[in-house]
C-alpha positions as a Markdown table, in Angstrom:
| # | Residue | x | y | z |
|---|---|---|---|---|
| 1 | Unk | -17.3 | 54.4 | 0.1 |
| 2 | Unk | -15.2 | 54.1 | 3.3 |
| 3 | Unk | -18.1 | 52.6 | 5.1 |
| 4 | Unk | -18.5 | 50.0 | 2.4 |
| 5 | Unk | -14.8 | 49.0 | 2.6 |
| 6 | Unk | -14.9 | 48.8 | 6.3 |
| 7 | Unk | -17.9 | 46.6 | 6.4 |
| 8 | Unk | -16.4 | 44.3 | 3.8 |
| 9 | Unk | -13.1 | 44.0 | 5.8 |
| 10 | Unk | -15.2 | 43.2 | 8.9 |
| 11 | Unk | -17.1 | 40.5 | 7.0 |
| 12 | Unk | -13.8 | 39.0 | 5.8 |
| 13 | Unk | -12.4 | 39.1 | 9.3 |
| 14 | Unk | -15.5 | 37.3 | 10.6 |
| 15 | Unk | -15.2 | 34.7 | 7.8 |
| 16 | Unk | -11.6 | 34.1 | 8.7 |
| 17 | Unk | -12.4 | 33.6 | 12.3 |
| 18 | Unk | -15.2 | 31.2 | 11.4 |
| 19 | Unk | -12.9 | 29.3 | 9.0 |
| 20 | Unk | -10.2 | 29.1 | 11.7 |
| 21 | Unk | -12.8 | 27.9 | 14.2 |
| 22 | Unk | -14.0 | 25.1 | 11.9 |
| 23 | Unk | -10.7 | 24.0 | 10.4 |
| 24 | Unk | -7.9 | 25.6 | 12.4 |
| 25 | Unk | -5.2 | 23.6 | 14.2 |
| 26 | Unk | -3.6 | 23.5 | 17.6 |
| 27 | Unk | -5.2 | 26.2 | 19.7 |
| 28 | Unk | -8.4 | 26.2 | 17.6 |
| 29 | Unk | -8.7 | 22.5 | 18.0 |
| 30 | Unk | -8.5 | 22.8 | 21.8 |
| 31 | Unk | -11.1 | 25.5 | 21.7 |
| 32 | Unk | -13.5 | 23.2 | 19.8 |
| 33 | Unk | -12.7 | 20.4 | 22.3 |
| 34 | Unk | -13.5 | 22.7 | 25.2 |
| 35 | Unk | -16.7 | 23.9 | 23.7 |
| 36 | Unk | -17.7 | 20.3 | 22.9 |
| 37 | Unk | -17.1 | 19.2 | 26.5 |
| 38 | Unk | -19.0 | 22.3 | 27.9 |
| 39 | Unk | -21.9 | 21.7 | 25.6 |
| 40 | Unk | -22.0 | 17.9 | 26.4 |
| 41 | Unk | -21.9 | 18.6 | 30.2 |
| 42 | Unk | -24.5 | 21.3 | 29.9 |
| 43 | Unk | -26.9 | 19.1 | 28.0 |
| 44 | Unk | -26.4 | 16.0 | 30.1 |
| 45 | Unk | -26.6 | 18.1 | 33.3 |
| 46 | Unk | -29.8 | 19.7 | 32.2 |
| 47 | Unk | -31.3 | 16.4 | 31.1 |
| 48 | Unk | -30.5 | 15.0 | 34.6 |
| 49 | Unk | -32.7 | 17.7 | 36.2 |
| 50 | Unk | -35.4 | 18.0 | 33.5 |
| 51 | Unk | -37.5 | 14.8 | 33.2 |
| 52 | Unk | -38.1 | 13.6 | 29.7 |
| 53 | Unk | -35.3 | 15.6 | 28.0 |
| 54 | Unk | -33.2 | 12.5 | 27.3 |
| 55 | Unk | -35.4 | 11.4 | 24.5 |
| 56 | Unk | -34.8 | 14.7 | 22.7 |
| 57 | Unk | -31.0 | 14.2 | 22.9 |
| 58 | Unk | -31.0 | 10.7 | 21.4 |
| 59 | Unk | -31.4 | 11.9 | 17.8 |
| 60 | Unk | -28.8 | 14.7 | 17.9 |
| 61 | Unk | -26.3 | 12.4 | 19.6 |
| 62 | Unk | -26.7 | 9.6 | 17.1 |
| 63 | Unk | -26.7 | 12.1 | 14.2 |
| 64 | Unk | -23.3 | 13.5 | 15.4 |
| 65 | Unk | -21.9 | 10.1 | 16.0 |
| 66 | Unk | -23.0 | 8.8 | 12.5 |
| 67 | Unk | -21.5 | 11.9 | 10.9 |
| 68 | Unk | -18.2 | 11.4 | 12.7 |
| 69 | Unk | -18.1 | 7.7 | 11.7 |
| 70 | Unk | -18.9 | 8.6 | 8.1 |
| 71 | Unk | -15.9 | 11.0 | 8.2 |
| 72 | Unk | -13.7 | 8.2 | 9.6 |
| 73 | Unk | -14.9 | 5.8 | 6.9 |
| 74 | Unk | -14.3 | 8.3 | 4.2 |
| 75 | Unk | -10.7 | 9.0 | 5.4 |
| 76 | Unk | -10.0 | 5.3 | 5.5 |
| 77 | Unk | -11.2 | 4.8 | 2.0 |
| 78 | Unk | -9.4 | 7.7 | 0.2 |
| 79 | Unk | -6.1 | 7.1 | 2.0 |
| 80 | Unk | -6.4 | 3.2 | 1.9 |
| 81 | Unk | -5.7 | 2.7 | 5.6 |
| 82 | Unk | -5.7 | -0.8 | 7.0 |
| 83 | Unk | -8.1 | -0.1 | 9.9 |
| 84 | Unk | -10.6 | 2.4 | 11.2 |
| 85 | Unk | -8.6 | 3.2 | 14.3 |
| 86 | Unk | -6.0 | 5.1 | 12.2 |
| 87 | Unk | -8.6 | 7.1 | 10.4 |
| 88 | Unk | -10.4 | 7.7 | 13.8 |
| 89 | Unk | -7.3 | 9.0 | 15.4 |
| 90 | Unk | -6.5 | 11.3 | 12.5 |
| 91 | Unk | -10.0 | 12.8 | 12.5 |
| 92 | Unk | -10.0 | 13.2 | 16.3 |
| 93 | Unk | -6.6 | 14.9 | 16.3 |
| 94 | Unk | -7.5 | 17.1 | 13.4 |
| 95 | Unk | -10.8 | 18.2 | 14.9 |
| 96 | Unk | -9.9 | 18.5 | 18.6 |
| 97 | Unk | -6.2 | 19.4 | 18.4 |
| 98 | Unk | -4.9 | 16.6 | 20.7 |
| 99 | Unk | -3.0 | 13.3 | 20.2 |
| 100 | Unk | -1.2 | 14.7 | 17.2 |
| 101 | Unk | 1.1 | 12.1 | 15.4 |
| 102 | Unk | 4.9 | 12.6 | 15.6 |
| 103 | Unk | 7.6 | 11.8 | 13.1 |
| 104 | Unk | 11.4 | 12.0 | 13.2 |
| 105 | Unk | 13.7 | 12.7 | 10.3 |
| 106 | Unk | 17.4 | 11.7 | 10.2 |
| 107 | Unk | 19.9 | 10.7 | 7.5 |
| 108 | Unk | 17.5 | 12.1 | 4.9 |
| 109 | Unk | 14.8 | 9.6 | 5.7 |
| 110 | Unk | 11.6 | 9.3 | 7.8 |
| 111 | Unk | 12.1 | 7.1 | 10.8 |
| 112 | Unk | 9.2 | 4.7 | 10.4 |
| 113 | Unk | 8.6 | 1.7 | 12.6 |
| 114 | Unk | 8.3 | -1.6 | 10.7 |
| 115 | Unk | 4.7 | -2.7 | 10.0 |
| 116 | Unk | 3.4 | 0.5 | 11.8 |
| 117 | Unk | 1.4 | 3.3 | 10.2 |
| 118 | Unk | 2.5 | 6.8 | 10.8 |
| 119 | Unk | -0.3 | 9.3 | 9.9 |
| 120 | Unk | 2.2 | 12.0 | 9.0 |
| 121 | Unk | 3.7 | 9.8 | 6.4 |
| 122 | Unk | 0.4 | 8.2 | 5.2 |
| 123 | Unk | -1.8 | 11.3 | 5.1 |
| 124 | Unk | 0.1 | 14.4 | 6.2 |
| 125 | Unk | -0.6 | 17.1 | 8.7 |
| 126 | Unk | -1.6 | 17.9 | 11.3 |
| 127 | Unk | 1.2 | 16.7 | 13.4 |
| 128 | Unk | 4.8 | 17.4 | 14.6 |
| 129 | Unk | 8.0 | 16.5 | 12.8 |
| 130 | Unk | 11.4 | 16.5 | 14.6 |
| 131 | Unk | 14.3 | 17.2 | 12.2 |
| 132 | Unk | 17.7 | 16.1 | 13.2 |
| 133 | Unk | 20.8 | 18.3 | 12.5 |
| 134 | Unk | 22.1 | 17.8 | 8.9 |
| 135 | Unk | 18.6 | 17.3 | 7.5 |
| 136 | Unk | 15.8 | 19.4 | 6.2 |
| 137 | Unk | 12.1 | 19.0 | 5.5 |
| 138 | Unk | 10.1 | 20.4 | 2.6 |
| 139 | Unk | 6.5 | 21.2 | 3.4 |
| 140 | Unk | 4.2 | 20.6 | 0.4 |
| 141 | Unk | 0.7 | 22.0 | 0.1 |
| 142 | Unk | -2.0 | 20.7 | -2.2 |
| 143 | Unk | -0.7 | 22.5 | -5.2 |
| 144 | Unk | 2.8 | 23.9 | -4.4 |
| 145 | Unk | 5.7 | 23.7 | -1.9 |
| 146 | Unk | 5.1 | 25.8 | 1.1 |
| 147 | Unk | 8.2 | 26.0 | 3.2 |
| 148 | Unk | 11.6 | 24.5 | 4.0 |
| 149 | Unk | 12.6 | 23.8 | 7.6 |
| 150 | Unk | 15.9 | 22.6 | 9.0 |
| 151 | Unk | 16.8 | 21.1 | 12.4 |
| 152 | Unk | 14.2 | 21.5 | 15.1 |
| 153 | Unk | 10.6 | 20.5 | 16.1 |
| 154 | Unk | 8.1 | 21.8 | 13.6 |
| 155 | Unk | 4.3 | 21.7 | 13.3 |
| 156 | Unk | 2.8 | 20.3 | 10.1 |
| 157 | Unk | -0.5 | 21.9 | 9.3 |
| 158 | Unk | -3.4 | 20.0 | 7.8 |
| 159 | Unk | -3.5 | 19.4 | 4.1 |
| 160 | Unk | 0.4 | 19.5 | 4.0 |
| 161 | Unk | 2.8 | 16.7 | 3.5 |
| 162 | Unk | 6.6 | 16.5 | 4.1 |
| 163 | Unk | 9.6 | 15.4 | 2.1 |
| 164 | Unk | 12.8 | 14.4 | 4.0 |
| 165 | Unk | 16.0 | 15.9 | 2.7 |
| 166 | Unk | 19.6 | 15.1 | 3.7 |
| 167 | Unk | 22.1 | 18.0 | 3.8 |
| 168 | Unk | 25.1 | 15.8 | 4.8 |
| 169 | Unk | 27.4 | 14.1 | 2.4 |
| 170 | Unk | 25.8 | 10.9 | 1.0 |
| 171 | Unk | 27.4 | 7.6 | 0.1 |
| 172 | Unk | 26.2 | 5.2 | -2.5 |
| 173 | Unk | 27.1 | 1.8 | -3.9 |
| 174 | Unk | 26.0 | -0.1 | -6.9 |
| 175 | Unk | 26.8 | -3.5 | -8.5 |
| 176 | Unk | 25.9 | -5.3 | -11.6 |
| 177 | Unk | 26.8 | -2.6 | -14.2 |
| 178 | Unk | 26.8 | -4.7 | -17.4 |
| 179 | Unk | 27.5 | -3.5 | -20.9 |
| 180 | Unk | 28.9 | -4.8 | -24.2 |
| 181 | Unk | 32.2 | -3.7 | -25.6 |
| 182 | Unk | 32.8 | -2.5 | -29.1 |
| 183 | Unk | 34.0 | -5.9 | -30.1 |
| 184 | Unk | 30.9 | -7.6 | -28.8 |
| 185 | Unk | 32.0 | -9.0 | -25.5 |
| 186 | Unk | 29.9 | -8.7 | -22.3 |
| 187 | Unk | 31.7 | -6.9 | -19.4 |
| 188 | Unk | 30.6 | -6.5 | -15.8 |
| 189 | Unk | 31.8 | -3.8 | -13.5 |
| 190 | Unk | 32.4 | -4.7 | -9.8 |
| 191 | Unk | 31.2 | -2.7 | -6.8 |
| 192 | Unk | 31.4 | 1.0 | -7.5 |
| 193 | Unk | 31.3 | 3.5 | -4.6 |
| 194 | Unk | 30.5 | 7.2 | -4.9 |
| 195 | Unk | 30.0 | 10.2 | -2.7 |
| 196 | Unk | 27.7 | 13.1 | -3.4 |
| 197 | Unk | 25.7 | 15.9 | -1.7 |
| 198 | Unk | 23.1 | 18.5 | -2.2 |
| 199 | Unk | 24.3 | 21.3 | -4.6 |
| 200 | Unk | 25.0 | 24.5 | -2.6 |
| 201 | Unk | 26.9 | 27.7 | -2.9 |
| 202 | Unk | 30.5 | 27.0 | -1.7 |
| 203 | Unk | 30.8 | 30.5 | -0.4 |
| 204 | Unk | 28.0 | 30.0 | 2.2 |
| 205 | Unk | 29.4 | 26.7 | 3.6 |
| 206 | Unk | 31.5 | 27.3 | 6.7 |
| 207 | Unk | 32.2 | 25.8 | 10.1 |
| 208 | Unk | 29.3 | 27.8 | 11.5 |
| 209 | Unk | 27.0 | 26.7 | 8.7 |
| 210 | Unk | 28.2 | 23.3 | 7.6 |
| 211 | Unk | 24.9 | 22.3 | 6.0 |
| 212 | Unk | 24.2 | 25.2 | 3.7 |
| 213 | Unk | 21.7 | 24.7 | 0.9 |
| 214 | Unk | 19.7 | 26.5 | -1.7 |
| 215 | Unk | 16.0 | 26.3 | -2.2 |
| 216 | Unk | 16.5 | 25.7 | -6.0 |
| 217 | Unk | 18.7 | 22.7 | -5.3 |
| 218 | Unk | 16.1 | 21.2 | -2.9 |
| 219 | Unk | 13.3 | 21.7 | -5.4 |
| 220 | Unk | 15.4 | 20.1 | -8.2 |
| 221 | Unk | 16.3 | 17.2 | -6.0 |
| 222 | Unk | 12.7 | 16.5 | -4.9 |
| 223 | Unk | 10.8 | 17.1 | -8.2 |
| 224 | Unk | 13.4 | 15.7 | -10.7 |
| 225 | Unk | 13.4 | 12.2 | -9.2 |
| 226 | Unk | 13.1 | 9.1 | -11.4 |
| 227 | Unk | 9.7 | 7.4 | -11.6 |
| 228 | Unk | 9.2 | 3.6 | -12.1 |
| 229 | Unk | 6.5 | 1.0 | -11.8 |
| 230 | Unk | 7.2 | 0.9 | -8.0 |
| 231 | Unk | 6.7 | 4.6 | -7.6 |
| 232 | Unk | 9.1 | 7.5 | -6.9 |
| 233 | Unk | 12.8 | 6.7 | -6.9 |
| 234 | Unk | 15.0 | 8.0 | -4.1 |
| 235 | Unk | 17.7 | 10.5 | -4.5 |
| 236 | Unk | 20.6 | 8.1 | -4.5 |
| 237 | Unk | 19.1 | 5.8 | -7.2 |
| 238 | Unk | 18.8 | 8.8 | -9.6 |
| 239 | Unk | 22.5 | 9.8 | -9.1 |
| 240 | Unk | 23.5 | 6.1 | -9.5 |
| 241 | Unk | 21.5 | 6.0 | -12.8 |
| 242 | Unk | 23.5 | 8.9 | -14.2 |
| 243 | Unk | 26.8 | 7.3 | -13.2 |
| 244 | Unk | 25.7 | 4.0 | -14.6 |
| 245 | Unk | 24.9 | 5.6 | -17.9 |
| 246 | Unk | 28.3 | 7.2 | -18.2 |
| 247 | Unk | 30.2 | 3.9 | -17.4 |
| 248 | Unk | 28.0 | 1.9 | -19.8 |
| 249 | Unk | 28.5 | 4.3 | -22.7 |
| 250 | Unk | 32.3 | 4.2 | -22.1 |
| 251 | Unk | 32.3 | 0.4 | -22.3 |
| 252 | Unk | 30.3 | 0.5 | -25.4 |
| 253 | Unk | 32.8 | 2.7 | -27.1 |
| 254 | Unk | 35.9 | 0.7 | -26.3 |
| 255 | Unk | 37.3 | -2.8 | -26.9 |
| 256 | Unk | 37.9 | -5.5 | -24.3 |
| 257 | Unk | 41.7 | -5.1 | -24.4 |
| 258 | Unk | 41.4 | -1.3 | -23.9 |
| 259 | Unk | 39.4 | -2.0 | -20.7 |
| 260 | Unk | 41.3 | -5.0 | -19.2 |
| 261 | Unk | 44.8 | -4.5 | -20.6 |
| 262 | Unk | 45.4 | -0.7 | -20.4 |
| 263 | Unk | 49.2 | -1.1 | -20.2 |
| 264 | Unk | 49.2 | -2.9 | -23.6 |
| 265 | Unk | 47.0 | -0.3 | -25.3 |
| 266 | Unk | 48.4 | 2.8 | -23.5 |
| 267 | Unk | 45.1 | 3.8 | -21.9 |
| 268 | Unk | 43.6 | 4.5 | -18.5 |
| 269 | Unk | 39.9 | 3.5 | -18.5 |
| 270 | Unk | 39.1 | 4.5 | -14.9 |
| 271 | Unk | 40.8 | 7.8 | -15.3 |
| 272 | Unk | 39.0 | 8.5 | -18.5 |
| 273 | Unk | 35.6 | 7.6 | -16.9 |
| 274 | Unk | 36.4 | 10.0 | -13.9 |
| 275 | Unk | 37.3 | 12.7 | -16.4 |
| 276 | Unk | 34.0 | 12.2 | -18.2 |
| 277 | Unk | 32.1 | 12.4 | -15.0 |
| 278 | Unk | 33.7 | 15.8 | -14.4 |
| 279 | Unk | 32.6 | 17.0 | -17.8 |
| 280 | Unk | 30.1 | 19.9 | -18.2 |
| 281 | Unk | 27.4 | 17.6 | -19.7 |
| 282 | Unk | 27.4 | 15.2 | -16.7 |
| 283 | Unk | 27.6 | 18.1 | -14.2 |
| 284 | Unk | 24.6 | 19.7 | -15.8 |
| 285 | Unk | 22.7 | 16.4 | -15.6 |
| 286 | Unk | 23.5 | 16.1 | -11.9 |
| 287 | Unk | 22.7 | 19.7 | -11.3 |
| 288 | Unk | 19.2 | 19.1 | -12.6 |
| 289 | Unk | 18.9 | 16.7 | -9.7 |
| 290 | Unk | 20.3 | 19.4 | -7.3 |
| 291 | Unk | 23.4 | 17.2 | -6.8 |
| 292 | Unk | 27.1 | 17.5 | -7.1 |
| 293 | Unk | 29.4 | 14.5 | -7.3 |
| 294 | Unk | 32.3 | 14.6 | -4.8 |
| 295 | Unk | 34.2 | 11.3 | -5.5 |
| 296 | Unk | 33.9 | 7.9 | -7.1 |
| 297 | Unk | 35.7 | 4.6 | -6.9 |
| 298 | Unk | 35.1 | 2.4 | -10.0 |
| 299 | Unk | 35.2 | -1.4 | -9.5 |
| 300 | Unk | 37.1 | -4.0 | -11.5 |
| 301 | Unk | 36.1 | -4.9 | -15.1 |
| 302 | Unk | 35.1 | -8.6 | -15.1 |
| 303 | Unk | 34.2 | -11.0 | -17.9 |
| 304 | Unk | 31.2 | -13.2 | -17.0 |
| 305 | Unk | 31.9 | -15.7 | -19.8 |
| 306 | Unk | 34.8 | -17.8 | -18.7 |
| 307 | Unk | 35.3 | -19.2 | -22.2 |
| 308 | Unk | 36.2 | -15.7 | -23.5 |
| 309 | Unk | 38.7 | -15.3 | -20.7 |
| 310 | Unk | 40.3 | -18.7 | -21.5 |
| 311 | Unk | 40.5 | -17.9 | -25.2 |
| 312 | Unk | 42.2 | -14.6 | -24.4 |
| 313 | Unk | 44.7 | -16.5 | -22.2 |
| 314 | Unk | 45.4 | -18.9 | -25.0 |
| 315 | Unk | 45.9 | -16.1 | -27.5 |
| 316 | Unk | 48.3 | -14.3 | -25.2 |
| 317 | Unk | 50.1 | -17.6 | -24.5 |
| 318 | Unk | 50.6 | -18.2 | -28.2 |
| 319 | Unk | 51.9 | -14.7 | -28.6 |
| 320 | Unk | 54.5 | -15.0 | -25.8 |
| 321 | Unk | 55.5 | -18.5 | -26.9 |
| 322 | Unk | 56.2 | -17.2 | -30.4 |
| 323 | Unk | 58.2 | -14.3 | -29.0 |
| 324 | Unk | 60.2 | -16.8 | -26.9 |
| 325 | Unk | 60.9 | -19.1 | -29.8 |
| 326 | Unk | 62.0 | -16.1 | -31.9 |
| 327 | Unk | 64.4 | -14.9 | -29.2 |
| 328 | Unk | 65.7 | -18.5 | -28.7 |
| 329 | Unk | 66.3 | -18.9 | -32.5 |
| 330 | Unk | 68.0 | -15.6 | -32.7 |
| 331 | Unk | 70.3 | -16.6 | -29.9 |
| 332 | Unk | 71.0 | -20.0 | -31.5 |
| 333 | Unk | 71.9 | -18.3 | -34.8 |
| 334 | Unk | 74.2 | -15.9 | -33.0 |
| 335 | Unk | 75.9 | -18.9 | -31.3 |
| 336 | Unk | 76.5 | -20.7 | -34.6 |
| 337 | Unk | 77.8 | -17.5 | -36.2 |
| 338 | Unk | 80.3 | -17.0 | -33.4 |
| 339 | Unk | 81.4 | -20.6 | -33.7 |
| 340 | Unk | 82.1 | -20.3 | -37.4 |
| 341 | Unk | 83.9 | -17.0 | -36.8 |
| 342 | Unk | 86.0 | -18.8 | -34.1 |
| 343 | Unk | 86.9 | -21.7 | -36.5 |
| 344 | Unk | 87.9 | -19.3 | -39.2 |
| 345 | Unk | 90.1 | -17.3 | -36.9 |
| 346 | Unk | 91.7 | -20.6 | -35.6 |
| 347 | Unk | 92.4 | -21.7 | -39.2 |
| 348 | Unk | 93.9 | -18.3 | -40.0 |
| 349 | Unk | 96.0 | -18.4 | -36.9 |
| 350 | Unk | 97.2 | -21.9 | -37.8 |
| 351 | Unk | 98.3 | -20.8 | -41.3 |
| 352 | Unk | 100.0 | -17.8 | -39.9 |
| 353 | Unk | 101.9 | -19.9 | -37.3 |
| 354 | Unk | 102.9 | -22.4 | -40.0 |
| 355 | Unk | 104.2 | -19.6 | -42.2 |
| 356 | Unk | 106.2 | -18.1 | -39.3 |
| 357 | Unk | 107.6 | -21.6 | -38.6 |
| 358 | Unk | 108.6 | -22.0 | -42.2 |
| 359 | Unk | 110.3 | -18.7 | -42.2 |
| 360 | Unk | 112.4 | -19.6 | -39.2 |
| 361 | Unk | 113.7 | -22.8 | -40.9 |
| 362 | Unk | 116.8 | -22.6 | -43.1 |
| 363 | Unk | 115.3 | -24.0 | -46.2 |
| 364 | Unk | 118.7 | -24.4 | -47.9 |
| 365 | Unk | 120.3 | -26.3 | -45.0 |
| 366 | Unk | 117.3 | -28.3 | -43.8 |
| 367 | Unk | 115.7 | -31.4 | -45.1 |
| 368 | Unk | 112.2 | -32.2 | -46.0 |
| 369 | Unk | 111.9 | -34.3 | -42.9 |
| 370 | Unk | 112.8 | -31.4 | -40.6 |
| 371 | Unk | 110.3 | -29.1 | -42.3 |
| 372 | Unk | 107.6 | -31.7 | -42.0 |
| 373 | Unk | 108.4 | -32.2 | -38.3 |
| 374 | Unk | 108.3 | -28.4 | -37.7 |
| 375 | Unk | 104.8 | -28.1 | -39.3 |
| 376 | Unk | 103.5 | -31.1 | -37.3 |
| 377 | Unk | 104.8 | -29.6 | -34.0 |
| 378 | Unk | 103.2 | -26.2 | -34.7 |
| 379 | Unk | 99.9 | -27.8 | -35.7 |
| 380 | Unk | 99.8 | -30.0 | -32.5 |
| 381 | Unk | 100.5 | -26.9 | -30.4 |
| 382 | Unk | 97.7 | -24.9 | -32.0 |
| 383 | Unk | 95.2 | -27.8 | -31.7 |
| 384 | Unk | 96.1 | -28.3 | -28.0 |
| 385 | Unk | 95.6 | -24.6 | -27.3 |
| 386 | Unk | 92.3 | -24.6 | -29.2 |
| 387 | Unk | 91.1 | -27.6 | -27.2 |
| 388 | Unk | 91.8 | -26.0 | -23.9 |
| 389 | Unk | 89.9 | -22.8 | -24.8 |
| 390 | Unk | 86.8 | -24.6 | -26.1 |
| 391 | Unk | 83.8 | -25.4 | -23.7 |
| 392 | Unk | 83.6 | -29.0 | -22.4 |
| 393 | Unk | 80.6 | -29.8 | -24.6 |
| 394 | Unk | 82.4 | -28.8 | -27.8 |
| 395 | Unk | 85.6 | -30.7 | -27.2 |
| 396 | Unk | 86.0 | -33.7 | -29.5 |
| 397 | Unk | 86.9 | -37.1 | -28.0 |
| 398 | Unk | 90.5 | -38.3 | -28.6 |
| 399 | Unk | 91.0 | -40.6 | -31.6 |
| 400 | Unk | 92.4 | -44.0 | -31.3 |
| 401 | Unk | 95.5 | -43.1 | -33.3 |
| 402 | Unk | 96.4 | -40.1 | -31.2 |
| 403 | Unk | 100.0 | -40.2 | -30.1 |
| 404 | Unk | 101.1 | -42.6 | -32.9 |
| 405 | Unk | 103.6 | -41.5 | -35.4 |
| 406 | Unk | 102.9 | -41.4 | -39.1 |
| 407 | Unk | 103.8 | -44.7 | -40.6 |
| 408 | Unk | 105.3 | -43.0 | -43.6 |
């Protein structure tokens, strides 16, 4: 029993060595290159000394060459590469372990040259990826994620691809958020800025480890991205979509005046939207993307249809003009009332003065002419005093008979 187990283990070890020799990377590729060079030199050196050996090497040489070219053509076809040279370089690097492609990752993106093909991005390993601080790279195998690497230079084995991940705080902007209010008016939100980052345990973030992360958040961020006709959406577009949905739903539930005239309605639309973005439902939606929202600055509410804005201005103008007319009418009525009160008081004062004047006259010893003169004097004095106390616009012009005595 022990002998059988030992023989099986030895056979597996031999198979592993053979598999590594045929498909291993780095050092195994260099071993294949060294053996190929030694075999080629040996055969050509032997053919140089043995006459007629050349014709026996033609068939193996062209067979190997055609097999290599067939592999190049196959790689070009399945990965839809533009030319054969990219497929040739990939196969040469994968087989001989030299001229590996290199790729740099910074700001959560692969640094690709414009109009240039990078084999690590188009096909995957083997190759080297250099990860800048504040970034991470997810290595994906053919059926499952393999590993997560942070800052440094890392080798990507064959049959593995990479996904760039940003560990730093991210900033996003979006414009053109359009929605319809509850009263059926289209509203557009101006430029909205927001800041977010990868969800992590706050207890693990420190000065020594400013870019802490959790594997679960990375998996959620990578595998819960949005998909459209153009392909996989990026991380920021997914977060922007969640924010856009919250803002649009808020606009749909409120009227235009509640959005654009909050002082009149007693509301705070931007504050209400921020409160809703901090709710448990929105946090759970962002958490499914491996994200936490740090801050947001919501743009202005604009009305694309200028006719609606002009109609609202006219409506407010009518309202304020009506209020102004009402206040002016009330003031005019108060002025008239005070004038009538003043006239009544003047008449009462005149009568009281005349009564006092009559009481001072000795009715028994006086004549009717003296009583009449006394009344006229008192009346003239009161009228003169009233004329001096009235405003200039309310004074009556002097009559033509003023100063003349009564003809009677």
